[in-house]
Steps between C-alpha positions, in 0.01 A plus 500: 500500500804723510419844620122477452299632791267262682208711374611425140500125578154541652384672180624216285323245721180705482515486120517123505154488653354233719426230246512147649731405211763751614768384738767748609835374622735740669834361609759631740767360731471627854810572714849438358822372651420524869558214742215256539354644824511861377344404167219309673420801713513747208295275269239443768459876534467535122250215493286675765513821291385305194217329684387833652529673160743757640742591219656781704631237745711333229840664503788506254664195661174307540447390137696573180167519318341723759366742234302228324388352833395843626301563185323167548424588864344835398295317236389234751398761755306706246319188370410332825743207460653318796850358500584160643851350543543164330866448601791697645851362484854595415785334323631369834188284513550360153865529397697442816724794597354726767762779523375692191144418390237642266136511612199390300130517563191399304163660542153486352268796469131434484 
């Protein structure tokens, strides 16, 4: 999304409409290169911000795709959608090393 504002992302999502055939996928890593415990804490806070549709609570270090995620959260809030966490992990859970991990979360908006 580069330097697009969250409001611009929201506008694109609004143009897609609410057709049942439309599925929007927005992808972003969460925290990067922190130790396992720090990443778990940071990613949990980001996950709470996503579930509560609070884009202003997602900081620069919270998600590399925070602009796209924030735009989605504005869209969800304006359209009465609720977010639910499907899974929250980091690379220490899946790839072994726990000294420098990358966080990942998956969410559904309905």
